[in-house]
C-alpha positions as CSV (number, residue, x, y, z in Angstrom):
1,M,0.0,0.4,0.4
2,S,1.5,3.3,-1.0
3,T,1.3,5.9,1.7
4,S,1.4,9.8,1.8
5,T,2.0,12.3,4.7
6,L,-1.3,14.6,5.1
7,S,-0.9,17.2,7.8
8,T,-3.5,19.3,9.4
9,K,-3.4,21.5,12.6
10,V,-5.6,20.8,15.7
11,P,-5.9,22.2,19.2
12,E,-3.6,21.1,21.7
13,D,-5.7,19.0,23.8
14,L,-6.7,17.1,20.7
15,R,-2.9,16.4,20.2
16,Q,-2.5,15.8,23.8
17,D,-5.4,12.7,23.7
18,V,-4.1,11.4,20.4
19,Y,-0.7,11.4,22.4
20,E,-2.2,9.8,25.6
21,I,-4.0,7.1,23.5
22,A,-1.1,6.3,21.9
23,K,0.8,5.6,24.6
24,I,-1.7,3.8,25.8
25,E,-1.7,1.4,23.5
26,K,1.8,1.6,22.5
27,R,1.3,3.0,19.0
28,R,2.6,5.8,17.1
29,P,0.5,9.2,17.0
30,A,0.6,8.7,13.3
31,S,-1.2,5.0,14.1
32,V,-3.8,6.5,16.2
33,V,-4.3,9.3,13.9
34,R,-4.8,7.2,10.7
35,L,-7.1,4.7,12.2
36,A,-9.6,7.7,13.6
37,I,-9.3,8.8,10.3
38,E,-10.1,5.8,8.6
39,S,-12.9,4.5,10.7
40,Y,-14.8,8.5,10.3
41,V,-14.2,7.7,6.3
42,Q,-15.9,4.4,6.6
43,T,-18.7,5.4,9.2
44,Y,-19.2,8.4,6.6
45,F,-19.4,6.3,3.2
46,A,-21.1,3.5,5.1
47,L,-24.1,6.3,6.6
48,H,-24.0,9.2,4.3
49,P,-26.0,8.0,1.2
50,Q,-29.0,6.6,3.3
51,F,-28.2,10.4,5.6
52,K,-28.4,12.3,1.7
53,A,-31.7,10.4,0.6
54,D,-33.6,10.7,4.0
55,I,-33.3,14.5,3.8
56,L,-34.5,14.4,0.1
57,E,-37.0,12.5,1.2
58,A,-37.7,14.9,3.8
59,R,-37.7,17.7,1.2
60,E,-39.8,16.4,-1.0
61,S,-42.7,15.5,1.8
62,I,-42.3,19.3,3.0
63,R,-42.7,20.5,-0.5
64,N,-45.9,18.6,-0.9
65,G,-47.2,19.2,2.5
66,D,-46.9,15.8,4.0
67,V,-46.2,17.1,7.6
68,E,-46.9,16.7,10.9
69,D,-46.7,19.4,13.5
70,Y,-44.2,19.2,16.4
71,P,-45.1,19.6,19.9
72,F,-42.8,21.6,21.7
73,G,-42.2,21.6,25.3
């Protein structure tokens, strides 16, 4: 598998959390970040198509007047 570098800036507390996880799991911080990105991307592509379809369906229902009142409180 070919790899490349991806740089980003993160808040200091998030960086510290990554380093803490790396220490606990005996991994390099880069590995923790890579695993987190892989997890996010997999979840995104698994959920995003259905989420988008649900939103489009809801928008169509609103356009058609098929809405129910939602009681606040």
